[in-house]
Steps between C-alpha positions, in 0.01 A plus 500: 500500500556867431813653639666219695819482297495820296739613234495875468550727209433865482347692213488876502358796318757720331519831682346352813633322800177308535543126457272204459621189673464168330478187709475147369500188712316232684364453850303738721645817647496443872544860607549849367828514691630193320397650166679825582815318611521301180432814299790681663736205469445429133475860380860559601618284211291674239685779321354507149181700461334448168331811365158345476304824451611834365427849630161494324411172669532311173603137519851458360596185310862503389596284202129445458527336160736231631281407797212252507211639300192654654191674365320807626298793368422866530169543681305635203377794707469836325305677773124546524510738206749314285482219247737215586694253292627170634869411499694192611870471556768247582868510585616437146603740224366850559230367731165559338363184345151607389257788528170611354149617578200338675616135481757276336270494199607857420880508520749752373773251582358148487416328827707189559487263795797519734690204360499658153546853630826406670633385162355766272515826695862590413419464130140600425477759779677831545842532339765771468752495215791745508750594231768715660842651464740633757796675341618281215336187636159386377288245682160338507317405816170361614439577868337211688594247235473159672818386326693719742323412825730426792568150620422479871669164548784512748832572330345620173689765301274802448771747398373741241138398544246768588337531842119482491250596767121488519300735721144393578254736668124484553426702185818506295781279382847593382796308360851645490812380322843637590729421206852609590653354185303745283477773762119500490229461761154425364178500697143422399219598733132412458168629633132488412395853406293640791202737504444571131200451271707268284699196604866434429792288604798730551865410458782737580845402376810687616848449363785662693859544387708371791823512303778756526444650157213591269302232321288520186199271488231386259223294654191293448296462816163333529290195441603211279141382448198731504156349452220690326142560608258254348257354752585207723842378390649269761373173356577607145854611578578164655317271259484669159744785534630485145151512349407783737785712366309534174279759672794693654608844390680811620333833423599855586337805653704731275766479231784448747618189679421645842143374546462144370162335554490121526166346406338224303290587198198320643446272795596151379215267431310293251144618530254722317548770761818698429630752754734769370777569751556870567675476836872446518809496717728800494866548587619852582863563591707809571805623685391625840532875545341653807534851361398468136261306278712237325432365151388142458769250413461290186379147562662207323229236473620274219622191686680368192700819464616475862566128542568402140531126449505429874138400548588378850546869588822405673687793347422811297667374182362795306744723690796288393514682168278803553487794737200611700467791257485254212212318661312824556551624144437174318149382415323299771227240459244398759240307305420132554762450771572572863671832550735659751487836678850646541567868550808614311775732622701570187788675674572645840825596670533461875773661704635308800221468757236622253179308434223475246151393611237370262134469600273272301124464536323185381122513502171449324290762322153453354602683181822616343381862525539481879873429484622856421298632795657243730844582360453871564405427860775255594774720353404797718801617704524317832222252415711185518681577823171608660332174404785286631480687827120469507518125437701468819310752712162368388576149625650645819176691552292187436703295748525779758181360651714244680795724573696323771799646681670236706872463553508241219486667160475170317185418692361850441555466126352152491177628657458751218572243229257252655231767508557582133503139385196419713315779322602370158327171582201617701467858382562824684180655637414862433207698634282669239196723540652765727283784373469695825627511858223272624605230254867543594412441865302183422585142416348262245228390743404846622446685171380329182689756292830364627633224276808276493695410187804274480766596248823335380390137551554216255514121475852394587631411156867555416803333344488208744124492554461471125172309539310804625351756266568827679313811393579863585266755344682777316271759654471734793433315827654199331423153634432149382306196620643279773454146627246480782739341749774754428281807526316381810825437687691804381220735603500366855654812651335756272292643783810516721667738259182678389237499776260702284442182299283373781335171409547535122717190458290288734174579323648456154656161570200367691285592200706257293375205708271305271190309600706179484774635730759544225654810345610624157865477399570852375437822689474815295502862610169650604299691243278803544157582362298819517132417450335816634428740212497800733846410628627461145364843409671650805832334412477631142428857606773497765782348299466568124611816322251507211164364391645243256727357766213490746279299267778251426587457868134444579486225239818345643361492854174354372688237304565258784770414754846649484832512684700821547748409226223423253324824585812707430564308177153590379550862600820501295368308199172694478673834558287592801607841631510518879500817704627331815822313579512125438499419871196719570320359196550143613394574857181672383405211270585220741326668794175479306557145381415158635789272590477153336727200556622301200637147463523216247455126559820388323573130537392274784431556868800516730434372849679778689357822356262549789775459761614862480173665604570479872837669449324792331240511777766486774690788339181703478409433863849599615416849372121501538407277795192718540384414147455125534126483568412748227724324251367155576129567541407836345629447147378273224727367229448296185615154387735468206368291210750289304439297187634180657340236717658237723372157398344256747712199596303273271625697200868537593605177677660324203624141472828513311833321465786566739803676353675167439194359323497187717187565704202729537423765756250779555603859443306822534534656154356805321337608824382832361320557172410800291130549559318596180188574699684761705651646185150530355387682813781752452410556135188687608730782613705536182497856366381496140701810414836404652470121503624502861331327790349744746605517864185326623593184308763420762272498805261223597134591485171381632256357251310830501805694389695703757837393636467303822673653800600391847674661794875436529450286811241291314740449209775398740260252661410367156867464416581326828204267468596394148863441595390307809281287273796442266718318754638164393352170615723490807400857590860619472580712194275705275457313173642641178172424328520805273785344307775732618718482812564779747793742531751242375360472150786270395308231691268499200465121508366481854141592398515204264599278792173603671731699723438744780697771673560573866602863428142560391371327815711720727369808319143370511538447874601864540211614281241307698644634826483856369137468386408350837680779684314769304164329544559455873619858538216681325215249551334594172320248282650367178302516177607236250361364170244224551708275276791526741274439797385175341860386456594597856198313638601186315858532624383535858262206466787291364705597803216384724496170315877466545463562871226236514696248294707385795824583324790507743840641411768228533838582650680385184320644201459258208604626158172366362232759573244353747161441341320734744724789400467411133120503523506838675731634229277365224187666640675833559664500156161427340346788695775728370443383144125546530550852632735578212241371255229713663698822461675415173327780309290696748421551862128464566519826693342342806693516825503341842575687823714308749524618859840586641454228760434230237790614281738501795398151609531370145845652451615370835404150398676534163814630667510190720489284188777703337717464811441126491608494136815698578586252775455212255728673249767537766473128576540403137775759455720512194690231318799538272870442454655459847166609649309246705223742591616563857648848452199666663493756217143547373444327165376686194333250265320170483385291207206260500532186298159372391516133604139412413277647236194443284480585132218752463455463126644839411799584282729799512584711195759250373279198561645374827253347746373703794456347845345560838747452785408250771817495716821698547852442629714785626830582332768722653759742363834641613516816707422836345572831671146623438365254755670646807465855363122478485482295820686767695215740425277280716744495794467759776732346757861625480649178634308301241634730229854449623445126492391510136791730416750253647337210319516679165860596571585134553304373201576444134357846430814666633784564257793486739756614244313817406336559838158528336178302461403293199152498354500122533710225646655245265253367242716201418289193425173690456257431218500729199122504542538770765585769247761684302721565798614140463619585150751754632846430631520502882579851617341661192164676470247341736700180556681547831617853420505805727169650394531846645130574527423199717821546699401860566153385604674278752713785634189716523334243723804508729470871564121478520548242772751733671793263463717807465841349568436221253361739239790745506754219512344359184503843341864579569596139449455546128145374472363837393611786283705711518707269722602245241843458341482704176766289331285192557161665447622642170286812480413813696435435869205737471311275262309185590498195278232238460743229603860423582657178384543303821791282604304207354579631152774290337721791388668659806571819303126558461400436861379813675445702182172685458278446197186670365549851629294727714131448425466253783249475781800522732462876487155480658635289783794736547271803530291315759822427691593868472162597646541263793855624556432874488131554573372190675210266423209725604586870518133586557277320747179544696528534876261345751255782435509451123703817445763513227856522629844471344824340614826445317660168589823444305717191501842641417835347588772722637711450186252709302574785744871442544755288321873533546554531124251785468455848632185495712258791530443667835245750622585814697506300821749249361243222452520264205233560235341326204238662279255394231192624319164401643211475252742616226478850646581553869864484615520289816816503710569248772725622782664199660591632845540140621778419254359147455294297258149641479290186480143623556622732775221757549593865447527715812375810320432661162556842346267572208586792273243648265562661161447844652780439751279444804594214730297267720675282756349175625609310811473123498491243224155581361403791274149625588200489268500853357866483403470141378223602260706789363806279450290240318364765267863591417398862478697776665742275692869561425679265736479275805780446750467196723722463807586160647 
């Protein structure tokens, strides 16, 4: 368990005495006194303090290029009014391994998966070649050349080898080489250009003379391979790269070498439609001068001239016999081959201590004529230094919403990084439509002019997640589509940080529930439409500077839906002259627009997408407990309409050979099909001018035309009813009948095994309880589609029949499903399939009103059945290597072997016979962490939670060596039928690794259940960042990974290392932990009279106030303090007069300071209604001091 036999190390910030303590071990901490004693004892022997972070809070990795490789990226954030590029880096060569615009289809430096990037980066990436002389001695050098990397093996001789350091920060990366043998220090620093109307990747190279005498240098500095613009290139570069080069060329904006333009002559293709390519990539380089406008440096782009015969690009053989000046003066050729992009310094002399700094901008322009304008702008005095500073301050401003000032600076920094990375996956919400003071004082629900837009999001594709096609628009308010599960989870705390969002997320995600209870795969950013001609006319007159611009803008707004970035692109492309600032223009337009959700079906129906709705609802109710009834009953939302249909059992139960070919078995295959009928329905909404499907095509209609709508509570009832009716034949798990598993999508074979999941059952149990609670509380009737009412009636009748069947639950459950339960399952499944058939294309539009009393009784009965199924699952338990099923840890999955069947005469698409199942036998799986994680959400009793915690701690889910939790126990001996996780080595990817997201979900349940000692012991025991060993973790302690190789992995050197950086759901769980630590679960609540009140209820250990390695903060009275930002705006300071852990200790009093300096003091733990409302509006409140 965490903390019993700890080994301590200490990691510190440079320039700070604050330390983070790392603790790794096994066993359970028995007392805080014991922990403190061991801390004191072992710290005495620690003398070395590794400089883990520098004075700018950048992660420091010494000898980075000799350490195990890792992959990361710059966030691709250029500000709301900037145009981002994407950039990935690794700890090899000069760091940057690929960059480009929009997606990996549009690279400037080709995208390569991590395994190739680790090999290629030092050669095809950024390079620096130096020809120098010092006195009478001439030399050549290539900083960061991998041939001269240090050997970190014990006893290795590194004399004369340069020292190399990488600095990684949230929005920048720098590599430095200290070469004492040549008396040179070289650094290369990278950012994404912020807040400009053009996008660029910026590199700043500095060479410093560290010798005792002057040095004369000639240099080439830049990119070994520069790709041109020419449409989507990724596939072509990797599969027909030589042929593709036939289109390549280097052009110029003038008659110098300072503005090369890399483009293809046309987009490659073999069709009658030929597209001339006018856009290109530019490379602009100059010596930085903050006082004067420098000239552009010549660019050497002819790769053959630089590397000569060395096509491996190992060395610049062209410089063996020629000088840099020779290369500049000689002819260069860029046709029909891949080119380079090196800036040339022909000669510079540096005195001792003197430096030269080169800035280079790599970007994309729509026409070569734009390049001189860009060049004139970037060479303005002070531009480069200002942009590097802005890149840092901009991200600091973005992450200031979770500013945390505890005594542990590592923890404080980790909070900011988690917030940033969470936003990159789920999007960062911004309020639009603030056109007057009334709007600014209102939230999304109170004023229809107030809108919410999420920027900066993207699907989590990167060097290691090479399977995902990320997309980042190169526009203002940049964003890209995201996976449903990712976005839904990573927006969980949106309303916590931005209360003005109100119920935006809840309404949007509930609208994605389809008639069949499934959801689309891809969530896109909302779009806006202005349909009122009078409003359009008002916008035009208010915002445009001339009649021509007004007419064009009117046509744009009449042209259909738009996002902010698209709107600004059209303004730019169509040369619309505005007479207001961009921010005012956008607010005016969006205030008049309708807000429309967007999504795309994608591929298949995952079983867990609906499980994140209650989290969104809970977060909303923690801020707006007074908004529940209105949200649930007084709104109507639509049903998403996908072009896929789940087949009935008779069309997907397939008789096929087992994997060894020796026998036959029944699998559930091709469970979901593309529905041509649905596609035909959507075609009615295709715009004949644009060829694009209209918004209404994605929402299910009635047969008479309009989109069918229901209240949120009715949609939740529909969802719960369908999931209840999808339970397996033993009533335990929810069947994976849609063809995809739940959260653990590496269990992709389980749907084929007619499998079911207990995680979905635990979530369904919570959903049914919530619907029942709301119905009981407000006693309002429920209006549901008549088609659903028919299904529900059949389900209830089947339950009556089961009760009348005389079935009695035996003490020892047979693995063969009893016939009575099978018959019940068959009737209910048929009812579900009939319902799905009834609403496949339309709702009839007819509804049925159910009384609150009837709904409550029905749900109560269903909940009893679900509880019975959970008890059965616990009896069956798990089964795996060294697991006899008696651990007491809730199981996650079951399979159902079809033991009897009838051929139904059908064939599947490959001609295999289809069957109707007549009997099932239960199959079990090893333990998975998701089972207890989801189960804990159903547990209210603290002792019961402790019992589960101890059982998990003692199970095969615990990695004793690392002091963490594995996503699964050993899978040894399992069938490959279960999915791809069996294909992986143990300890790798989803096979018995430390999957941080699920581990963090587990930790979150501990603090939710108020197991505070256990939670903080796990945190400081190395289970959570930033409290891991950086040497083992292998990357910045600020950055999450998708998984760590567990101690089950065969190679000990790899165990504990983090892989697949940052864009992990772990960040969402961490932010929820942060909320429970600093704010409490329900800051706003309704008292017995229904009045809104507020109470802060932190759960903070004393070590966040005071640690012997850190300088604590005291108030004027000498009390320990910790502060943080509430709602991303209000500074809250906790005054710990008790000098103890504050585990839900109620405040004794508050002091609330307004922006105008006035102060209101409140006695007691509760803030009264008037003040609570003002604080929630986050308007005019400067700070809150709470005294304990």
